[in-house]
C-alpha positions, 0 to 999 in steps of 0.5 A: 697307165700301161695296164690300163691301156692294155685293158682298153685295147683288149676291150676295143678288139672284143667290141669290134669283133662282136660288132662285125659278127652282128653285121654279117649275114648269110649273104655277107656283110649287111652294110657297104664297106667305105673305101678310105683313101689313105693318100688324101685326107678326103674320104670317099664312099662308093654308093650302090650305083657305083658312083663315087661320092666324096665325103665333105667332112675332112678328118683332122690330123692327129696332133701327136704325130705330124702327118698321121690321121686320128682314126679314133674320130672315125669310130661312131659314138655308139661303138665308143659308148659300148667300149666304155660300158664294158670298161666301166663294168670291169674296172678294178679301181676308180683310176681305171675309169678316171684315166679315160676322162683325161684322154680327150674331150670326146671320151670325157663327154661319152664316158659320163653318158647315163648308159656308161655310168649305169653299168659301173662296177662296185670297185669304181666306187671304192673312194678313199675317205680322205679323198672325199670331195664335191667332185666325188659326191657329184660322180656318185650322184650322177651314177645313182641318177643313171640307175646304178644300184651300187652307186645308190647304195654306196652314196646312201650309206655315206650320206646317212652315216658320214654326212648325217643326211638321213633322209637322202641317204635312206632314200637312196638305200631304199631305191637300191633295196627296191631293185633287190639289192641285198646289202641295201636291204640288210642295211635298212634292216639294221637301221630299223633294229637300231632306230638309227637317226631317230629315237628309241621309239623309232625302232621297228623290229617287225620291219627289220625282220621283214627286211632281213628275211628278204635280204636272206632270201637273196643270199645275204649271209649276214642277214640270214644269220641275223634272222636266225638270231631273231627267231632264236631269241624271239626278237621282233618275231615269234620265237622259233628256236629250231628254225632259228638254229637251222638258219644259223647253221645254213649261214655258217655253211654258206659262208664256209662254202664261199670262203672255200671256193674263193680259197680254191680259186686263189690256190690258198691252203686253208689249214693255216686259217681254218683252226679251232680256238677255245677262246671266245669274245662277246657277240658284236651285237650287244643284244645277243649273248652268244659267244664267239672266239677271240681271233681276227676274222669273221664268226664262221661256225662260231658255235663250233669254234672255227674261224676264217679270215673275214671276206672282202668288205664292200667299198661303202663299209671300207669308206665308213671305217676310214671316215670314222677311224680318222675322226676317232670313232 
C-alpha cells in the first residue's frame, strides 16, 4: 500500500505541474486565482471588479482528522481523471488500480470512466485463473467496451479458449486485430490454421498466412517465424524456400536483439544462458519437422543450436496456462 500511495503522489505532482504550465501564458496565469480562507469554512473568490464573492457551497470536513478540511474535494473531476488515467496506464499489477476503487466513492466512480479504462496497461489485466469471477469478467468487458485493445484481446482469448464462447471471443480478438494489435492477429492466424472451434473443413490456410503476414509486418516475432515456415514448406502459400529461410533468420535476429537489449537493461550477464546444445526436440507445432534443442526456453536460433530464456508471456497466455493446468490440460 505504501508503494501504491507513493506512486499516486508522484502522479498527482506531475499532473498538477503539467496543468499549471498549460494555464500559464506570456502575460501570466490565464485564470484568476481563488482566495481560499483558511480560518473559515466558507471559500471566497475575488472577481475581476474587485468585489468579494462568497461561494455558497461549503466544503465538508475530513472525516479522518477532526477540524481538517479535505482538499481533495477542491480538485476538479477533469484533473482527477487525468491522474487516474496516468495511474491506469502505468499500473504494474491489478492491485495498483484496485486500491483506488476502495479509497472513496468519488474515486470509485471516476476510476471506472471510459477515458480511464481505455488507457489501462496490459499488466492491469494480469488476473489469476483461480481468481476469475463475474466481477473480473465485468471489469474486462467494461475496459473492452471503452476501447481498450489489450482488454479486447485478453477477454477474447479467455472467452474463446477457456469459457468456450467461440463467437464472442473471436469477435473481441477481431476488434483488437482491426486496431493492428499484433498478438490478436497472430492468434486469429493460429485459429485459421488449426480450425479451432470447428471442424477440419473450417481451416483456412490462406487466411492464416495473410493474418500471419500482417502480424509479422507489425513486428510480431512468432508470426514472422511462422510465416517463414509456411513459405519454406508451402503451407497455405506458394513455396519459396529462400524467402522462408530469410524470414526465419530475421525472426531469430530480432529475437536475439530483443533479449540482448532487455538483458543489458537489467545488467544480466548473458554468457550463462546463451549456450550451445547439441540436443534437440521436435518442433512444438507437429506439422513442422524442424528440430529444436531440448533445453528450457524459446527456440532462438534453433537452426544453429543456441537457446535463451523465453520472454515474458502475455497476461492472457499466463491465464490460459493456469486455467488448463488446474484442469489437467
